[in-house]
C-alpha positions in Angstrom: 245.2 133.2 41.7 243.5 131.4 44.5 242.9 127.6 44.6 239.4 127.7 43.1 240.5 129.8 40.1 243.6 127.6 39.5 241.4 124.5 39.6 238.8 125.9 37.2 241.5 127.2 34.9 243.2 123.8 34.8 240.0 122.0 34.0 239.0 124.5 31.3 242.5 124.3 29.7 242.3 120.5 29.7 238.9 120.6 28.0 240.2 123.1 25.5 243.1 120.8 24.6 241.2 117.5 24.8 237.7 118.2 23.4 236.8 114.5 23.5 236.8 114.7 27.3 234.4 117.6 27.5 231.3 115.6 27.9 232.6 113.2 30.6 234.1 116.0 32.6 230.9 118.1 32.4 229.0 114.9 33.5 231.3 114.4 36.5 231.2 118.1 37.5 227.4 118.3 37.2 227.0 115.1 39.1 229.2 116.3 41.9 227.5 119.7 41.9 224.0 118.1 42.2 224.8 116.3 45.4 224.4 118.2 48.6 227.6 117.6 50.5 229.8 116.6 47.6 229.2 120.1 46.0 230.9 121.6 49.0 234.0 119.6 48.4 234.1 119.9 44.6 233.8 123.5 43.5 232.5 122.8 40.0 230.6 126.0 39.1 233.6 128.0 38.0 234.8 125.2 35.7 231.3 124.7 34.3 231.1 128.4 33.5 234.5 128.3 31.8 233.4 125.3 29.7 230.2 127.3 28.9 232.4 130.1 27.6 234.2 127.5 25.3 230.8 126.4 24.0 229.7 130.0 23.3 232.9 130.7 21.5 232.3 127.7 19.2 235.3 125.7 20.5 233.0 122.9 21.7 229.8 121.3 20.4 226.8 122.2 22.6 224.7 119.0 22.3 227.0 116.3 23.7 228.1 118.5 26.6 224.5 119.4 27.4 223.3 115.8 27.3 226.2 114.7 29.5 226.0 117.5 32.0 222.3 118.3 32.3 220.4 115.3 31.4 222.6 112.4 32.5 224.4 114.0 35.4 221.5 115.5 37.1 219.2 112.5 36.4 221.7 110.2 38.0 222.2 112.5 41.0 218.4 112.7 41.4 218.1 108.9 41.3 220.9 108.6 43.9 218.9 110.6 46.5 
């Protein structure tokens, strides 16, 4: 596996093992992905897709992750501009 896949796999496995950290991790990834130059340094899309797979399989609750990632993360990134 290359570096991006390894990073995404490690993040998804951590979220699978520690579900309480899912919302803060999605918040941080969405926040970094929303900023222009930070998104080049933090390849978050693969980890976000992997966490989405955990949500669709029923391993994670959708609403806290959605609020943390979409609403709060992108709102703060928009305000930072």
